[in-house]
C-alpha positions in Angstrom: -31.1 -9.9 19.9 -31.7 -13.6 18.6 -34.0 -15.1 15.8 -35.5 -18.3 16.7 -38.0 -18.7 13.6 -37.1 -21.5 11.8 -36.9 -21.5 8.1 -34.7 -20.1 5.4 -33.3 -16.7 6.0 -31.2 -13.9 4.1 -29.8 -10.8 5.1 -30.2 -7.6 2.7 -28.1 -4.8 3.2 -28.5 -2.0 0.6 -26.9 1.1 -0.3 -30.1 3.2 0.5 -28.3 6.5 -0.6 -29.3 6.0 -3.7 -32.5 5.8 -5.6 -31.9 2.7 -7.8 -30.5 0.6 -4.7 -33.8 1.0 -2.9 -35.7 -0.3 -5.9 -33.8 -3.1 -6.4 -34.2 -3.8 -2.3 -37.8 -3.7 -2.6 -37.7 -6.0 -5.6 -35.7 -8.3 -3.7 -37.5 -8.5 -0.2 -40.3 -9.2 -2.4 -38.9 -11.7 -4.4 -37.3 -13.7 -1.6 -40.6 -13.2 0.9 -43.0 -14.4 -2.0 -41.0 -17.7 -2.2 -41.2 -18.4 1.7 -37.6 -17.1 2.3 -37.1 -14.6 5.7 -35.3 -11.6 5.2 -33.5 -9.7 7.8 -33.0 -5.8 7.4 -30.8 -3.3 9.2 -33.1 -1.0 10.9 -32.4 2.0 9.6 -32.3 0.7 5.9 -35.6 -0.8 6.7 -37.1 2.6 7.6 -35.3 4.4 4.1 -37.2 1.6 2.2 -40.2 2.0 3.9 -40.6 -1.4 5.3 -42.7 -2.2 8.1 -42.6 -5.7 9.3 -45.9 -5.2 11.4 -47.4 -4.7 8.2 -45.9 -7.8 6.6 -49.1 -10.7 7.2 -46.2 -13.5 6.7 -44.0 -12.4 9.2 -41.0 -12.7 6.6 -39.4 -9.5 7.1 -37.2 -8.8 10.4 -35.4 -5.7 12.0 -32.2 -6.1 13.7 -28.8 -3.7 14.3 -25.4 -3.6 13.3 -24.8 -4.3 16.4 -26.6 -7.7 16.6 -24.3 -10.2 14.6 -26.7 -9.5 11.8 -25.8 -12.4 9.7 -26.5 -15.4 12.5 -28.4 -17.3 11.0 -28.3 -16.2 7.4 -27.6 -18.9 5.1 -26.3 -15.7 3.2 -26.1 -11.9 2.8 -27.4 -10.1 -0.3 -25.7 -6.8 -0.9 -26.8 -4.2 -3.3 -24.7 -1.6 -4.0 -21.0 -1.1 -5.1 -18.1 -2.9 -3.9 -17.9 -0.1 -1.2 -21.2 -1.7 0.0 -19.7 -5.4 -0.1 -16.7 -4.0 2.3 -19.1 -2.6 4.6 -21.4 -5.6 4.4 -18.2 -7.6 5.6 -17.4 -6.0 8.1 -20.9 -6.6 9.7 -20.8 -9.9 8.7 -17.4 -11.2 8.8 -17.6 -12.8 12.6 -20.5 -14.9 11.7 -18.9 -16.2 8.4 -22.2 -15.5 6.1 -21.6 -15.7 2.4 -21.8 -12.1 0.6 -23.5 -12.1 -3.0 -23.1 -8.5 -4.3 -25.5 -6.8 -6.6 -23.1 -4.0 -8.5 -24.8 -0.7 -9.1 -21.7 0.5 -8.9 -18.8 1.1 -11.9 -17.1 -1.9 -11.7 -17.5 -4.1 -9.2 -15.1 -6.4 -9.2 -16.9 -8.3 -6.1 -20.0 -8.2 -7.0 -21.5 -11.7 -8.6 -24.6 -9.9 -10.3 -25.6 -6.8 -12.0 -28.7 -5.1 -11.5 -30.4 -6.4 -15.0 -29.7 -10.1 -13.0 -32.1 -9.9 -10.0 -34.6 -12.1 -11.1 -32.2 -14.5 -12.0 -30.5 -14.4 -9.2 -33.1 -14.8 -6.0 -33.9 -17.7 -8.4 -30.7 -18.9 -7.9 -30.8 -18.3 -4.3 -34.0 -20.0 -4.0 -32.6 -22.9 -5.6 -29.4 -22.6 -3.4 -27.6 -23.2 -6.9 -24.9 -21.7 -5.9 -21.2 -21.7 -4.4 -18.9 -19.8 -1.4 -15.5 -19.5 -1.7 -13.4 -18.3 1.2 -11.2 -15.0 0.3 -7.8 -14.2 2.1 -7.9 -11.1 4.8 -5.6 -9.5 6.3 -5.4 -8.9 10.4 -3.8 -5.6 10.9 -2.3 -4.4 14.6 -0.8 -0.8 15.2 1.9 -0.7 18.0 3.2 2.4 19.8 6.1 1.2 21.6 4.8 -2.1 22.8 1.2 -1.2 23.0 -0.9 -2.5 21.2 -3.1 0.6 19.9 -5.7 -0.7 17.5 -6.3 -3.9 15.5 -8.7 -4.5 12.6 -9.0 -6.6 9.4 -9.0 -5.8 5.4 -10.5 -7.7 2.6 -8.8 -6.0 -0.2 -6.3 -3.9 1.5 -4.5 -2.1 4.5 -2.3 1.4 3.5 0.0 3.2 5.5 0.0 6.8 3.7 0.9 10.0 4.7 -1.3 12.6 6.8 0.2 15.8 5.0 0.6 16.5 1.5 3.6 18.5 2.1 6.4 15.9 2.9 7.0 12.6 2.9 6.3 9.7 4.7 9.8 8.0 6.0 9.0 4.4 6.7 11.3 1.3 7.1 9.2 -2.1 5.9 10.2 -5.5 7.0 9.4 -9.0 6.2 9.3 -11.7 8.4 11.1 -10.2 11.3 13.8 -8.7 9.1 14.4 -5.2 7.6 13.8 -4.9 4.0 13.9 -1.4 3.1 14.1 2.5 4.3 11.5 4.8 1.9 10.5 8.3 2.1 7.6 7.5 0.0 3.5 8.7 -0.2 2.4 5.7 2.0 2.7 1.7 2.1 0.5 -0.7 0.3 -0.3 -4.1 2.0 -2.7 -6.2 -0.6 -4.6 -9.7 -1.1 -5.7 -11.3 -4.1 -9.0 -10.2 -4.0 -7.6 -6.7 -3.6 -5.3 -6.7 -6.3 -7.9 -5.4 -8.4 -8.2 -2.3 -6.1 -5.8 0.2 -4.8 -2.5 -2.5 -5.5 -4.0 -2.3 -9.2 -3.8 1.7 -9.2 -0.7 2.0 -7.3 1.0 -0.2 -9.8 1.4 -3.7 -8.3 0.4 -6.7 -10.1 -3.1 -8.8 -10.6 -3.0 -12.1 -8.3 -5.8 -14.5 -9.3 -7.9 -15.3 -6.4 -7.1 -18.9 -6.1 -3.3 -17.6 -5.2 -2.4 -17.5 -2.1 -0.3 -14.9 -1.4 0.3 -10.9 0.5 1.2 -8.2 -1.7 3.1 -5.5 -0.9 4.2 -2.0 -2.9 5.1 1.4 -2.1 3.6 4.6 -3.1 5.6 6.9 -5.1 8.8 5.8 -2.9 12.2 8.0 -3.5 14.9 4.4 -3.6 16.4 2.5 -6.1 14.4 -0.6 -4.8 11.2 0.4 -4.6 9.0 -2.8 -6.9 5.8 -4.7 -6.2 6.4 -7.5 -3.7 4.3 -10.6 -3.4 5.0 -12.8 -0.6 3.9 -16.0 1.6 1.0 -15.8 2.8 2.1 -17.1 5.8 4.7 -14.1 6.2 4.6 -11.2 8.3 4.8 -7.6 7.1 5.5 -4.6 9.2 5.8 -0.8 8.3 7.5 1.4 10.6 7.0 5.2 10.9 10.4 6.3 11.5 10.3 8.3 14.8 11.9 11.4 12.7 9.4 11.4 10.4 8.4 15.2 9.5 4.9 14.1 9.1 2.3 11.5 11.2 0.7 8.9 9.1 -2.6 7.2 8.6 -3.7 3.8 8.2 -6.5 3.4 5.9 -8.3 -0.4 5.9 -10.6 -0.8 2.6 -10.9 2.6 2.6 -13.3 2.6 5.4 -11.5 2.6 8.7 -8.8 4.6 10.0 -6.3 4.8 12.9 -3.9 7.6 13.1 -0.3 6.8 13.0 2.3 9.0 15.5 6.0 9.0 14.3 7.4 5.8 15.9 4.3 3.7 15.1 4.7 0.2 13.9 1.6 -1.5 11.7 2.0 -5.3 11.3 0.1 -6.9 8.8 -0.6 -10.9 8.4 -2.8 -13.6 6.8 -6.5 -13.0 8.9 -7.4 -15.6 11.2 -11.4 -15.6 9.7 -11.4 -15.1 5.7 -14.1 -13.7 4.1 -16.8 -15.9 2.5 -18.0 -14.5 -1.4 -20.9 -16.3 -3.4 -20.5 -17.1 -6.9 -23.3 -18.0 -9.4 -21.1 -18.6 -12.2 -17.8 -20.6 -12.8 -16.5 -18.5 -15.4 -12.6 -18.2 -15.1 -11.0 -15.0 -13.6 -9.4 -13.9 -16.4 -13.0 -13.6 -18.4 -13.7 -11.5 -15.2 -10.9 -9.6 -15.7 -12.1 -8.7 -19.4 -15.7 -8.1 -18.6 -15.0 -5.6 -15.7 -11.7 -3.8 -17.4 -12.9 -4.3 -21.0 -10.3 -5.3 -22.3 -9.6 -6.0 -26.2 -9.4 -9.4 -27.2 -10.8 -9.2 -30.5 -8.5 -11.6 -33.2 -8.4 -14.6 -30.5 -8.6 -17.7 -31.7 -7.5 -20.0 -29.0 -6.5 -23.7 -28.5 -10.5 -24.7 -28.8 -10.8 -22.6 -32.2 -7.6 -23.7 -33.5 -8.2 -27.6 -33.0 -11.8 -26.7 -34.9 -10.1 -25.0 -37.4 -7.9 -27.7 -38.0 -10.1 -30.4 -38.1 -11.8 -28.5 -40.7 -9.2 -28.7 -42.8 -7.9 -32.1 -42.5 -12.1 -32.7 -43.5 -11.3 -31.3 -46.8 -8.0 -32.4 -47.6 -9.8 -36.2 -46.8 -12.8 -35.0 -48.8 -10.3 -34.1 -51.8 -8.5 -37.2 -51.6 -5.3 -35.2 -51.0 -3.3 -32.4 -49.8 -3.7 -30.2 -52.5 -0.3 -29.3 -52.9 
Protein backbone atom coordinates (compact mmCIF):
# COMPACT_ATOMS: atom_id res chain seq x y z
CA UNK A 1 0.00 0.00 0.00
CA UNK A 2 1.28 3.51 -0.80
CA UNK A 3 0.16 6.86 0.58
CA UNK A 4 0.34 9.73 -1.86
CA UNK A 5 -1.31 12.54 0.10
CA UNK A 6 1.01 15.51 0.73
CA UNK A 7 1.78 17.02 4.10
CA UNK A 8 3.23 15.86 7.38
CA UNK A 9 2.50 12.40 8.72
CA UNK A 10 3.15 10.57 12.00
CA UNK A 11 2.81 6.85 12.62
CA UNK A 12 1.14 6.13 15.98
CA UNK A 13 1.79 2.73 17.54
CA UNK A 14 0.18 1.85 20.86
CA UNK A 15 0.00 -1.02 23.33
CA UNK A 16 -3.77 -1.17 22.88
CA UNK A 17 -4.13 -4.02 25.35
CA UNK A 18 -3.90 -1.42 28.12
CA UNK A 19 -6.72 1.02 28.76
CA UNK A 20 -4.39 3.90 29.65
CA UNK A 21 -2.44 3.39 26.43
CA UNK A 22 -5.67 3.56 24.43
CA UNK A 23 -6.63 6.81 26.17
CA UNK A 24 -3.21 8.36 25.51
CA UNK A 25 -3.25 7.20 21.88
CA UNK A 26 -6.67 8.75 21.24
CA UNK A 27 -5.49 12.01 22.82
CA UNK A 28 -2.36 12.02 20.63
CA UNK A 29 -4.36 11.38 17.47
CA UNK A 30 -6.72 14.22 18.34
CA UNK A 31 -3.88 16.65 19.11
CA UNK A 32 -1.91 15.79 15.97
CA UNK A 33 -4.84 15.97 13.56
CA UNK A 34 -5.98 19.26 15.13
CA UNK A 35 -2.61 20.64 14.00
CA UNK A 36 -3.13 19.35 10.47
CA UNK A 37 -0.71 16.44 10.82
CA UNK A 38 -1.91 13.16 9.34
CA UNK A 39 -1.85 10.11 11.60
CA UNK A 40 -1.25 6.59 10.36
CA UNK A 41 -2.47 3.63 12.41
CA UNK A 42 -2.22 -0.12 12.09
CA UNK A 43 -5.59 -1.57 11.19
CA UNK A 44 -5.98 -3.69 14.32
CA UNK A 45 -4.91 -0.85 16.60
CA UNK A 46 -7.29 1.58 14.91
CA UNK A 47 -10.09 -0.89 15.58
CA UNK A 48 -9.05 -1.19 19.23
CA UNK A 49 -9.07 2.61 19.51
CA UNK A 50 -12.47 2.88 17.82
CA UNK A 51 -11.06 5.14 15.09
CA UNK A 52 -12.56 4.91 11.62
CA UNK A 53 -10.99 7.02 8.85
CA UNK A 54 -14.39 7.22 7.14
CA UNK A 55 -15.62 9.23 10.11
CA UNK A 56 -12.68 11.65 9.85
CA UNK A 57 -13.90 14.72 7.93
CA UNK A 58 -10.39 16.07 7.51
CA UNK A 59 -9.04 12.90 5.94
CA UNK A 60 -6.09 12.93 8.34
CA UNK A 61 -6.45 9.39 9.70
CA UNK A 62 -4.86 6.62 7.61
CA UNK A 63 -5.00 2.87 8.11
CA UNK A 64 -2.27 0.42 7.17
CA UNK A 65 -1.17 -3.10 8.06
CA UNK A 66 2.10 -4.24 9.60
CA UNK A 67 3.27 -5.67 6.27
CA UNK A 68 3.01 -2.39 4.37
CA UNK A 69 6.20 -0.70 5.62
CA UNK A 70 3.99 1.37 7.93
CA UNK A 71 6.69 3.95 8.60
CA UNK A 72 7.14 4.86 4.93
CA UNK A 73 6.60 8.59 4.44
CA UNK A 74 6.25 9.28 8.19
CA UNK A 75 8.52 11.80 9.84
CA UNK A 76 8.48 9.74 13.03
CA UNK A 77 6.66 6.99 14.89
CA UNK A 78 5.04 7.94 18.19
CA UNK A 79 5.13 4.82 20.35
CA UNK A 80 2.83 4.62 23.37
CA UNK A 81 3.74 1.92 25.88
CA UNK A 82 6.89 0.60 27.52
CA UNK A 83 10.26 -0.47 26.18
CA UNK A 84 8.67 -3.64 24.79
CA UNK A 85 6.41 -1.49 22.61
CA UNK A 86 9.43 0.42 21.33
CA UNK A 87 11.24 -2.83 20.49
CA UNK A 88 8.14 -3.94 18.58
CA UNK A 89 8.05 -0.58 16.80
CA UNK A 90 11.70 -1.07 15.79
CA UNK A 91 10.67 -4.26 13.99
CA UNK A 92 8.04 -2.35 12.01
CA UNK A 93 10.06 0.74 11.13
CA UNK A 94 13.71 -0.30 10.87
CA UNK A 95 13.45 -0.89 7.10
CA UNK A 96 12.37 2.73 6.58
CA UNK A 97 14.66 4.27 9.23
CA UNK A 98 11.66 6.00 10.78
CA UNK A 99 12.70 7.68 14.07
CA UNK A 100 10.94 6.38 17.19
CA UNK A 101 9.60 8.65 19.92
CA UNK A 102 8.46 6.71 22.98
CA UNK A 103 5.87 7.80 25.52
CA UNK A 104 6.51 5.63 28.56
CA UNK A 105 3.61 3.83 30.19
CA UNK A 106 5.80 1.03 31.54
CA UNK A 107 8.14 0.82 34.52
CA UNK A 108 11.70 1.98 33.84
CA UNK A 109 11.23 2.83 30.17
CA UNK A 110 14.86 3.43 29.26
CA UNK A 111 14.15 3.74 25.54
CA UNK A 112 11.26 6.18 25.96
CA UNK A 113 11.81 9.92 25.85
CA UNK A 114 8.56 11.19 27.39
CA UNK A 115 6.28 10.21 30.23
CA UNK A 116 2.49 9.99 30.21
CA UNK A 117 2.14 13.41 31.83
CA UNK A 118 4.18 15.00 29.03
CA UNK A 119 1.78 14.24 26.16
CA UNK A 120 0.81 17.83 25.35
CA UNK A 121 4.38 19.12 25.42
CA UNK A 122 5.51 16.10 23.38
CA UNK A 123 2.95 16.82 20.67
CA UNK A 124 3.93 20.50 20.74
CA UNK A 125 7.56 19.49 20.13
CA UNK A 126 6.50 17.31 17.19
CA UNK A 127 4.45 20.15 15.70
CA UNK A 128 7.36 22.57 16.07
CA UNK A 129 9.88 19.94 14.88
CA UNK A 130 11.73 20.67 18.10
CA UNK A 131 13.50 17.35 18.40
CA UNK A 132 16.55 15.48 17.20
CA UNK A 133 17.10 11.86 16.17
CA UNK A 134 20.13 9.78 17.10
CA UNK A 135 21.26 6.54 15.52
CA UNK A 136 21.56 3.54 17.81
CA UNK A 137 23.83 0.64 16.95
CA UNK A 138 22.03 -2.64 16.22
CA UNK A 139 23.06 -6.27 15.81
CA UNK A 140 22.73 -8.41 12.72
CA UNK A 141 22.33 -12.03 13.74
CA UNK A 142 22.47 -15.19 11.70
CA UNK A 143 22.16 -18.84 12.66
CA UNK A 144 24.01 -21.59 10.80
CA UNK A 145 23.55 -25.33 10.96
CA UNK A 146 26.58 -26.77 9.25
CA UNK A 147 27.19 -24.48 6.28
CA UNK A 148 23.52 -23.61 5.85
CA UNK A 149 22.15 -20.28 7.10
CA UNK A 150 18.86 -21.27 8.71
CA UNK A 151 17.79 -17.91 10.16
CA UNK A 152 18.65 -14.21 10.05
CA UNK A 153 17.33 -11.45 12.27
CA UNK A 154 18.43 -8.31 14.13
CA UNK A 155 18.41 -6.86 17.63
CA UNK A 156 18.38 -3.38 19.11
CA UNK A 157 19.05 -4.45 22.71
CA UNK A 158 20.54 -7.93 22.69
CA UNK A 159 20.78 -11.38 21.18
CA UNK A 160 20.95 -14.08 23.83
CA UNK A 161 21.75 -17.76 23.39
CA UNK A 162 20.13 -19.70 26.23
CA UNK A 163 19.53 -23.26 27.27
CA UNK A 164 16.14 -24.66 26.34
CA UNK A 165 15.92 -26.88 29.41
CA UNK A 166 16.23 -25.90 33.05
CA UNK A 167 17.75 -29.19 34.18
CA UNK A 168 21.07 -29.15 32.33
CA UNK A 169 23.65 -26.59 31.29
CA UNK A 170 24.29 -25.51 27.74
CA UNK A 171 27.75 -26.37 26.40
CA UNK A 172 29.13 -23.64 24.14
CA UNK A 173 32.36 -22.30 22.71
CA UNK A 174 32.54 -18.54 22.19
CA UNK A 175 34.60 -16.88 19.53
CA UNK A 176 35.74 -13.31 18.80
CA UNK A 177 36.98 -12.27 15.35
CA UNK A 178 37.34 -15.81 14.11
CA UNK A 179 39.39 -17.02 17.07
CA UNK A 180 38.14 -19.27 19.90
CA UNK A 181 38.03 -17.56 23.28
CA UNK A 182 36.66 -20.05 25.80
CA UNK A 183 34.40 -23.03 26.34
CA UNK A 184 31.61 -22.66 28.87
CA UNK A 185 29.02 -24.81 30.49
CA UNK A 186 26.46 -22.12 31.21
CA UNK A 187 22.87 -20.96 31.24
CA UNK A 188 23.62 -18.91 28.15
CA UNK A 189 25.45 -15.95 26.61
CA UNK A 190 24.15 -12.41 26.11
CA UNK A 191 25.50 -10.29 23.26
CA UNK A 192 24.32 -6.71 23.65
CA UNK A 193 24.56 -3.21 22.25
CA UNK A 194 25.25 -0.08 24.31
CA UNK A 195 21.51 0.64 24.08
CA UNK A 196 20.82 -2.80 25.52
CA UNK A 197 23.43 -2.45 28.25
CA UNK A 198 20.72 -1.27 30.67
CA UNK A 199 18.42 -4.19 29.80
CA UNK A 200 19.19 -7.95 29.98
CA UNK A 201 22.92 -7.20 29.96
CA UNK A 202 22.49 -5.16 33.15
CA UNK A 203 20.53 -7.94 34.87
CA UNK A 204 23.26 -10.42 33.89
CA UNK A 205 25.98 -8.34 35.55
CA UNK A 206 27.33 -6.68 32.42
CA UNK A 207 28.62 -3.10 32.27
CA UNK A 208 26.53 -0.05 31.48
CA UNK A 209 27.89 1.54 28.31
CA UNK A 210 27.04 5.10 27.31
CA UNK A 211 25.02 5.20 24.05
CA UNK A 212 27.66 7.32 22.30
CA UNK A 213 30.20 4.51 22.71
CA UNK A 214 30.33 2.18 19.73
CA UNK A 215 30.99 -1.32 21.04
CA UNK A 216 29.61 -4.84 21.30
CA UNK A 217 29.17 -6.60 24.65
CA UNK A 218 29.36 -10.29 25.54
CA UNK A 219 28.24 -11.53 28.96
CA UNK A 220 28.14 -15.20 30.06
CA UNK A 221 25.17 -16.37 32.12
CA UNK A 222 26.14 -18.46 35.16
CA UNK A 223 29.16 -19.95 33.40
CA UNK A 224 31.10 -22.68 35.21
CA UNK A 225 34.56 -21.47 34.23
CA UNK A 226 37.52 -19.58 35.64
CA UNK A 227 37.36 -17.03 32.81
CA UNK A 228 33.77 -15.89 32.60
CA UNK A 229 33.83 -12.12 32.70
CA UNK A 230 31.74 -9.57 30.79
CA UNK A 231 33.63 -8.33 27.75
CA UNK A 232 33.45 -5.18 25.63
CA UNK A 233 34.84 -5.50 22.11
CA UNK A 234 35.21 -3.30 19.05
CA UNK A 235 32.12 -2.50 16.97
CA UNK A 236 33.89 -4.08 14.01
CA UNK A 237 34.30 -7.40 15.82
CA UNK A 238 32.30 -10.50 14.98
CA UNK A 239 31.05 -12.53 17.93
CA UNK A 240 30.10 -16.17 17.60
CA UNK A 241 28.56 -18.73 19.92
CA UNK A 242 28.67 -22.40 18.94
CA UNK A 243 26.41 -24.90 20.67
CA UNK A 244 28.60 -27.98 21.01
CA UNK A 245 27.45 -31.09 19.21
CA UNK A 246 27.68 -33.05 22.47
CA UNK A 247 25.65 -30.49 24.43
CA UNK A 248 23.15 -32.34 26.62
CA UNK A 249 20.43 -29.79 25.89
CA UNK A 250 19.41 -27.76 22.84
CA UNK A 251 19.45 -24.00 22.93
CA UNK A 252 17.25 -21.10 21.91
CA UNK A 253 18.17 -17.74 20.45
CA UNK A 254 16.22 -14.74 21.74
CA UNK A 255 16.48 -11.35 20.05
CA UNK A 256 15.17 -8.42 22.09
CA UNK A 257 13.04 -10.92 24.01
CA UNK A 258 10.65 -11.02 21.05
CA UNK A 259 11.98 -13.25 18.25
CA UNK A 260 13.19 -16.79 18.85
CA UNK A 261 15.07 -19.44 16.89
CA UNK A 262 15.47 -23.00 18.16
CA UNK A 263 19.10 -24.13 18.25
CA UNK A 264 20.00 -27.75 17.78
CA UNK A 265 23.37 -29.08 19.00
CA UNK A 266 26.01 -27.96 16.51
CA UNK A 267 24.30 -24.65 15.74
CA UNK A 268 26.48 -21.57 15.25
CA UNK A 269 25.24 -18.06 15.99
CA UNK A 270 27.12 -15.10 14.52
CA UNK A 271 26.57 -11.56 15.77
CA UNK A 272 27.98 -8.43 14.16
CA UNK A 273 27.18 -4.75 14.00
CA UNK A 274 23.96 -4.17 12.09
CA UNK A 275 24.02 -2.57 8.66
CA UNK A 276 21.01 -0.43 9.59
CA UNK A 277 20.73 1.45 12.90
CA UNK A 278 17.52 2.23 14.74
CA UNK A 279 16.80 5.94 15.18
CA UNK A 280 15.51 7.24 18.52
CA UNK A 281 14.00 10.70 18.91
CA UNK A 282 15.34 12.92 21.66
CA UNK A 283 13.41 15.90 23.03
CA UNK A 284 15.92 16.78 25.73
CA UNK A 285 19.69 17.09 25.65
CA UNK A 286 20.16 15.89 29.23
CA UNK A 287 23.32 13.83 29.80
CA UNK A 288 22.98 10.05 29.94
CA UNK A 289 24.15 10.25 33.56
CA UNK A 290 20.97 12.15 34.42
CA UNK A 291 18.89 9.49 32.67
CA UNK A 292 20.55 6.77 34.74
CA UNK A 293 19.89 8.69 37.96
CA UNK A 294 16.24 9.28 37.05
CA UNK A 295 15.43 5.82 35.73
CA UNK A 296 17.18 3.88 38.51
CA UNK A 297 16.35 6.43 41.20
CA UNK A 298 20.01 6.58 42.20
CA UNK A 299 20.99 8.40 45.43
CA UNK A 300 22.95 11.58 44.70
CA UNK A 301 22.24 13.59 47.87
CA UNK A 302 25.25 15.57 49.05
CA UNK A 303 26.68 16.09 45.56
CA UNK A 304 28.31 19.49 45.20
CA UNK A 305 29.81 19.25 41.74
CA UNK A 306 32.34 21.50 40.01
CA UNK A 307 29.84 24.29 39.31
CA UNK A 308 28.66 24.32 42.92
CA UNK A 309 32.26 24.31 44.18
CA UNK A 310 33.08 27.27 41.92
CA UNK A 311 30.06 29.14 43.20
CA UNK A 312 31.02 28.39 46.81
CA UNK A 313 34.68 29.33 46.25
CA UNK A 314 33.72 32.59 44.56
CA UNK A 315 31.42 33.38 47.45
CA UNK A 316 34.24 32.74 49.94
CA UNK A 317 36.56 35.02 47.96
CA UNK A 318 33.93 37.75 47.98
CA UNK A 319 33.74 37.49 51.76
CA UNK A 320 37.53 37.80 51.97
CA UNK A 321 37.55 40.87 49.74
CA UNK A 322 34.73 42.49 51.72
CA UNK A 323 36.43 41.89 55.07
CA UNK A 324 39.83 43.06 53.80
CA UNK A 325 41.77 39.95 54.73
CA UNK A 326 41.84 36.21 54.96
CA UNK A 327 40.60 35.98 58.50
CA UNK A 328 43.53 33.79 59.44
